[in-house]
C-alpha positions as CSV (number, residue, x, y, z in Angstrom):
1,M,-10.8,-13.3,16.5
2,G,-9.8,-10.8,13.7
3,Q,-7.4,-10.6,11.0
4,A,-3.5,-9.7,11.9
5,R,-2.7,-6.1,11.1
6,L,-0.6,-5.3,8.1
7,K,3.1,-4.2,8.6
8,W,4.4,-1.6,6.3
9,G,7.1,-4.1,5.1
10,Q,4.6,-6.3,3.7
11,V,2.7,-3.8,2.1
12,E,5.8,-2.3,0.3
13,K,7.2,-5.5,-0.8
14,Y,3.7,-6.5,-2.3
15,F,3.2,-3.6,-4.0
16,K,6.7,-3.4,-5.6
17,N,6.5,-6.8,-6.8
18,L,3.2,-5.8,-8.8
19,G,5.1,-2.9,-10.3
20,Y,3.5,-0.3,-8.3
21,E,5.9,2.9,-7.6
22,I,6.4,4.1,-3.9
23,H,7.7,7.6,-3.9
24,A,8.6,9.4,-0.4
25,D,7.0,12.8,0.4
26,G,8.1,14.1,3.6
27,G,7.8,11.3,6.1
28,D,4.7,10.2,3.8
29,K,4.8,7.4,1.2
30,I,2.7,7.5,-1.9
31,I,2.0,4.3,-3.7
32,V,1.1,4.7,-7.4
33,A,-0.3,2.0,-9.8
34,P,1.5,1.0,-12.7
35,K,0.8,2.9,-16.2
36,D,-1.8,0.7,-18.3
37,G,-1.6,3.2,-21.3
38,K,-4.4,5.3,-20.6
39,P,-3.9,8.9,-19.7
40,R,-4.7,10.0,-16.1
41,S,-6.0,6.6,-14.9
42,R,-3.1,5.9,-12.4
43,Q,-4.6,5.7,-9.0
44,S,-2.7,6.4,-6.0
45,V,-3.0,6.1,-2.1
46,R,-0.6,8.3,0.6
47,I,0.2,6.6,3.8
48,G,1.2,8.7,6.6
49,H,4.5,9.0,8.3
50,T,3.0,7.3,11.6
51,S,2.5,4.0,9.3
52,T,5.8,3.8,7.1
53,K,8.6,4.7,10.3
54,N,9.8,1.1,9.5
55,A,9.2,-2.3,8.1
56,G,7.5,-3.3,11.2
57,T,5.6,-0.6,11.9
58,E,1.6,-1.5,11.7
59,I,-0.4,0.5,9.0
60,L,-3.7,2.0,10.2
61,K,-6.6,0.1,8.9
62,C,-8.3,3.2,7.1
63,Y,-5.2,2.4,4.7
64,E,-6.4,-0.9,4.0
65,S,-9.8,0.4,2.9
66,R,-7.8,2.7,0.3
67,F,-6.0,-0.1,-1.0
68,R,-9.4,-1.7,-1.7
69,H,-11.0,1.3,-3.4
70,A,-8.1,2.3,-5.2
71,F,-6.5,-0.6,-6.4
72,G,-8.8,-3.4,-5.8
73,V,-6.6,-4.8,-3.4
74,D,-7.6,-7.0,-0.6
75,P,-5.6,-6.9,2.9
76,K,-6.0,-10.8,2.5
77,D,-4.1,-10.8,-0.8
78,I,-1.0,-9.1,1.0
79,H,-1.2,-11.3,3.9
80,R,-1.0,-14.4,1.7
81,S,2.0,-13.0,-0.4
82,K,5.1,-14.0,1.0
């Protein structure tokens, strides 16, 4: 049995609690890492509008991989946070 899919509401809450910025661009959402003092070091991930319609919308698996590569955040970490 596989891991449960992430929902947009979980992802949004997790990243906001860690100080990430979330911007809207059309229907898409852009998650931007917090500033760390270094110029041009802020990673970002754009999530398409089909995965961010409302808090209960499941995000696509490809975005879980992008979180891991851009921010070093494993989907299991997001599932564990409440």
